[in-house]
N, C-alpha and C positions, 0 to 999 in steps of 0.2 A: 574492552570498550573507547571507541575514539569519544571524547569530550570537546572537542573541536574541531572538528572538519579540516580547518583550516590550519593547517601547519606552520609553524614559525618559517622553516626553510620554504616556503614557497613565495614564488612572485605575488607583488601585491595585487596584482588583477585578480589571480586563482585566488588568494585567501579571501577576497571579497566576494566571488562566484562560490565557495564554499561557506561561508555566510549565509550571503543567500540561499543558497540550498537547505542551507540547517534551519534558517529561516520558516521558509514554505513547510516544508517537512514538517516540521514541528506544528506549525498551526493547524497544517493535513490532520495530522496526527488528534490534534486534540478536538477537530470539528466527528474525525473519526470514534474518538472517546466520548464528547456529551450523544451522538447519535447512540450511539454503548448503554447509556446511561438513560438514554430517553427509554431504549425498548426493554429495560430490564424493569421501570415503573410500569409501564406499558402491561410487560408478562404480570407485576406484582399484581395491579391492578385488576386485570382479568381472574387472575386465579384465584385473588380475596372476592370477588362478587362470583365466580362460578363454586366457590366452599360455601361463602354464608348466604347466597341471594338464588342460587343456581340461574346465575345471568351473566355469562361470561361474553366481552367485548367479542363480537362475531368480527372474523377477519385479523386476530389476533397476529395468529401465524403467517400469514401472508405477512403481514406488517415487520415481523419479527425477522424474516426469511430477507424482506428489502433491505433493513437495517443492517444486517449479519455482512450484507454483500458488501454497504457501501463503507462498514466501519472496517474490515477487510481490508478492503483496496484504499483506504484512507493509513493504514500504519505500515504498509511494505516499503513508501520511500524513505522513511524515518527510520525503520527495519534495517533499508541497503546500507544508507548513510552511515549507520551506530556499526555495521556490524553484527548485526544480533539474528541474523538467519542461522539456521542449523545446515553445520557445514560439517558432511562426513571426511574425517582424514585419515581415516585408515591406514591407505595404503599412501598416503606419503608422509609418515610420521619419519619415516630416515629419507626421506627426500631432501636435499641441499636447500639452501634458502632461496636458491636462483631459480631451482625448479618450482618451489611452490609459488616463490612470487609470479613466476607465467602462469601455472596453472590458474592463482586467483584474479591476475588480470584475463585470463581467456573467461573463467567465470562471471567476471564481470559484463563483459562486450556479450558473452554470449544474454545473460539477464537483459541487458538493457537491449538489444535486439527481441527477445520476447516481447518485454513491456511496451517497443515501440507495435509491433505486431496487433499485440491485446491492446493497446489505444486507438490505432487503426481500426480495426474489427468493434471496436467499441464506438466507437463514433457512428459506425458505417450501421452496425446493429439497434443502437440508441432511435437514429432517424429511421431505420426503417420498423421500428415499435411504433414511434410516433403517427408515421404516413399510415401503416396498419392502422391505428386508434386501438392495439392492443390493451386489453385492461384484466386488472384484479379480478378474480373468479368471485370471488364472497363481496369484498368492497367494491368492486368496479375502479379501480384507481388506477389510472393509464400508468400502464410499466416506464415508460419512458421516462419518466421523472427519479426513477429510485436508479434508471441506468448512467445515468447524465454525468454523475462523478467519477465514472469509471474510466472513464477517456483521458479528463486529465490527470486523473491519481498516476493509472498508467506512463504518462507521459512524463510527469514528473519522477517516474520512478525510471525510465531510459537513461534520463540526463542524471539521474542522482550514479546508476549504475556505470555511465560512460565517465564520469568524475572518480569514481572509486579506482574502476579500472586504472584511468588516470594516477592518480597515488599511488596505486600499486605497480603500475611500470617503474613509475618512480623509483621504488622503493619507500612509499612514505605512507601506504596504509598497511592493510593486514588488520589482523587480530589485537588487539591488545589489553 
Protein backbone atom coordinates (compact mmCIF):
# COMPACT_ATOMS: atom_id res chain seq x y z
CA UNK A 1 0.00 0.00 0.00
CA UNK A 2 1.31 3.45 -0.85
CA UNK A 3 1.34 5.51 2.32
CA UNK A 4 2.29 8.78 0.64
CA UNK A 5 1.30 9.14 -3.00
CA UNK A 6 3.84 11.93 -3.40
CA UNK A 7 7.12 10.06 -3.63
CA UNK A 8 10.48 11.72 -2.82
CA UNK A 9 11.85 11.51 -6.39
CA UNK A 10 8.98 13.47 -7.88
CA UNK A 11 9.21 17.11 -8.88
CA UNK A 12 7.82 19.48 -6.22
CA UNK A 13 4.74 20.27 -8.37
CA UNK A 14 3.77 16.62 -8.66
CA UNK A 15 4.46 16.02 -4.97
CA UNK A 16 2.00 18.77 -4.10
CA UNK A 17 -0.49 17.45 -6.66
CA UNK A 18 -0.23 13.94 -5.19
CA UNK A 19 -0.77 15.32 -1.70
CA UNK A 20 -3.80 17.30 -2.87
CA UNK A 21 -5.28 14.18 -4.48
CA UNK A 22 -4.62 12.28 -1.27
CA UNK A 23 -6.43 14.88 0.85
CA UNK A 24 -9.41 15.05 -1.53
CA UNK A 25 -9.68 11.26 -1.75
CA UNK A 26 -9.48 10.90 2.04
CA UNK A 27 -12.20 13.50 2.64
CA UNK A 28 -14.42 11.88 0.06
CA UNK A 29 -13.88 8.45 1.64
CA UNK A 30 -14.61 9.91 5.07
CA UNK A 31 -17.89 11.33 3.76
CA UNK A 32 -18.73 7.91 2.29
CA UNK A 33 -17.93 6.28 5.61
CA UNK A 34 -20.26 8.68 7.42
CA UNK A 35 -23.02 7.81 4.95
CA UNK A 36 -22.42 4.11 5.69
CA UNK A 37 -22.64 4.74 9.43
CA UNK A 38 -25.89 6.67 8.92
CA UNK A 39 -27.53 3.92 6.87
CA UNK A 40 -26.33 1.30 9.36
CA UNK A 41 -27.99 3.21 12.20
CA UNK A 42 -31.10 3.69 10.07
CA UNK A 43 -31.26 -0.05 9.35
CA UNK A 44 -30.74 -0.92 13.01
CA UNK A 45 -33.53 1.48 13.99
CA UNK A 46 -35.89 0.04 11.39
CA UNK A 47 -35.16 -3.57 12.37
CA UNK A 48 -35.59 -2.76 16.07
CA UNK A 49 -38.88 -0.97 15.45
CA UNK A 50 -40.08 -3.84 13.25
CA UNK A 51 -39.14 -6.46 15.85
CA UNK A 52 -40.37 -4.73 18.98
CA UNK A 53 -43.31 -2.64 17.84
CA UNK A 54 -44.22 -3.99 14.39
CA UNK A 55 -43.59 -0.47 13.06
CA UNK A 56 -40.68 -0.45 10.61
CA UNK A 57 -39.41 2.73 9.01
CA UNK A 58 -41.17 2.84 5.66
CA UNK A 59 -38.74 3.40 2.81
CA UNK A 60 -35.68 2.25 4.71
CA UNK A 61 -34.66 0.03 1.80
CA UNK A 62 -34.75 3.03 -0.57
CA UNK A 63 -32.52 5.05 1.74
CA UNK A 64 -30.09 2.16 2.18
CA UNK A 65 -29.85 1.66 -1.59
CA UNK A 66 -29.18 5.35 -2.17
CA UNK A 67 -26.69 5.54 0.67
CA UNK A 68 -24.78 2.45 -0.48
CA UNK A 69 -24.42 3.89 -3.97
CA UNK A 70 -23.08 7.14 -2.58
CA UNK A 71 -20.68 5.34 -0.23
CA UNK A 72 -19.29 3.04 -2.90
CA UNK A 73 -18.45 5.81 -5.37
CA UNK A 74 -16.95 7.82 -2.51
CA UNK A 75 -14.39 5.11 -1.77
CA UNK A 76 -13.19 4.56 -5.35
CA UNK A 77 -10.64 7.42 -5.66
CA UNK A 78 -8.85 6.50 -2.43
CA UNK A 79 -8.91 2.83 -3.44
CA UNK A 80 -7.21 3.70 -6.74
CA UNK A 81 -4.68 6.01 -5.10
CA UNK A 82 -3.75 3.37 -2.51
CA UNK A 83 -3.73 0.59 -5.13
CA UNK A 84 -6.32 -1.30 -3.10
CA UNK A 85 -8.29 -2.54 -6.09
CA UNK A 86 -8.39 -6.26 -6.72
CA UNK A 87 -5.79 -7.26 -9.30
CA UNK A 88 -5.61 -10.69 -10.88
CA UNK A 89 -1.95 -11.16 -11.71
CA UNK A 90 -1.96 -14.88 -12.56
CA UNK A 91 -0.97 -14.10 -16.16
CA UNK A 92 1.78 -11.64 -15.29
CA UNK A 93 3.59 -13.47 -12.48
CA UNK A 94 6.42 -14.43 -14.79
CA UNK A 95 6.36 -11.24 -16.85
CA UNK A 96 9.25 -8.82 -16.65
CA UNK A 97 9.04 -5.71 -14.48
CA UNK A 98 8.86 -3.59 -17.63
CA UNK A 99 5.89 -5.56 -18.95
CA UNK A 100 4.09 -5.34 -15.61
CA UNK A 101 4.78 -1.61 -15.45
CA UNK A 102 3.40 -1.17 -18.97
CA UNK A 103 0.28 -3.20 -18.13
CA UNK A 104 -0.24 -1.31 -14.87
CA UNK A 105 0.01 2.00 -16.74
CA UNK A 106 -2.44 0.75 -19.35
CA UNK A 107 -4.84 -0.42 -16.63
CA UNK A 108 -4.73 3.00 -14.94
CA UNK A 109 -5.37 4.74 -18.27
CA UNK A 110 -8.34 2.46 -18.94
CA UNK A 111 -9.63 3.17 -15.43
CA UNK A 112 -9.29 6.91 -16.10
CA UNK A 113 -11.20 6.60 -19.37
CA UNK A 114 -14.00 4.58 -17.75
CA UNK A 115 -14.21 6.96 -14.79
CA UNK A 116 -14.36 10.00 -17.09
CA UNK A 117 -17.12 8.35 -19.12
CA UNK A 118 -19.04 7.52 -15.93
CA UNK A 119 -18.60 11.09 -14.62
CA UNK A 120 -19.97 12.51 -17.87
CA UNK A 121 -22.91 10.12 -17.97
CA UNK A 122 -23.60 10.71 -14.26
CA UNK A 123 -23.97 14.43 -14.91
CA UNK A 124 -26.35 13.75 -17.79
CA UNK A 125 -28.31 11.17 -15.78
CA UNK A 126 -28.60 13.44 -12.74
CA UNK A 127 -29.80 16.39 -14.83
CA UNK A 128 -32.26 14.18 -16.69
CA UNK A 129 -33.62 12.75 -13.43
CA UNK A 130 -33.95 16.27 -12.03
CA UNK A 131 -35.82 17.54 -15.11
CA UNK A 132 -38.15 14.54 -15.10
CA UNK A 133 -38.92 14.92 -11.40
CA UNK A 134 -38.26 11.23 -10.74
CA UNK A 135 -38.90 10.20 -7.13
CA UNK A 136 -38.42 7.10 -5.02
CA UNK A 137 -41.52 4.88 -4.86
CA UNK A 138 -42.28 4.75 -1.14
CA UNK A 139 -40.88 7.96 0.34
CA UNK A 140 -41.17 10.20 -2.72
CA UNK A 141 -37.58 11.43 -2.35
CA UNK A 142 -36.25 13.17 -5.48
CA UNK A 143 -33.78 10.70 -7.03
CA UNK A 144 -31.42 13.37 -8.34
CA UNK A 145 -30.06 14.23 -4.90
CA UNK A 146 -28.70 10.72 -4.36
CA UNK A 147 -27.10 10.79 -7.83
CA UNK A 148 -25.37 14.15 -7.34
CA UNK A 149 -22.21 12.79 -5.60
CA UNK A 150 -21.54 10.32 -8.42
CA UNK A 151 -20.10 12.76 -10.99
CA UNK A 152 -17.56 14.43 -8.67
CA UNK A 153 -16.47 11.05 -7.30
CA UNK A 154 -15.97 9.61 -10.78
CA UNK A 155 -14.21 12.79 -11.92
CA UNK A 156 -11.78 12.55 -8.99
CA UNK A 157 -11.30 8.86 -9.78
CA UNK A 158 -10.39 9.79 -13.37
CA UNK A 159 -7.80 12.34 -12.20
CA UNK A 160 -6.38 9.94 -9.61
CA UNK A 161 -6.17 7.20 -12.26
CA UNK A 162 -4.23 9.51 -14.59
CA UNK A 163 -1.91 10.34 -11.71
CA UNK A 164 -1.32 6.66 -10.88
CA UNK A 165 -0.75 5.97 -14.59
CA UNK A 166 1.91 8.69 -14.56
CA UNK A 167 3.51 7.11 -11.48
CA UNK A 168 3.45 3.66 -13.10
CA UNK A 169 4.90 4.97 -16.35
CA UNK A 170 7.80 6.48 -14.40
CA UNK A 171 8.25 3.27 -12.41
CA UNK A 172 7.29 4.97 -9.15
CA UNK A 173 3.88 3.40 -8.63
CA UNK A 174 2.70 -0.15 -8.36
CA UNK A 175 1.84 -2.40 -5.46
CA UNK A 176 3.95 -1.74 -2.41
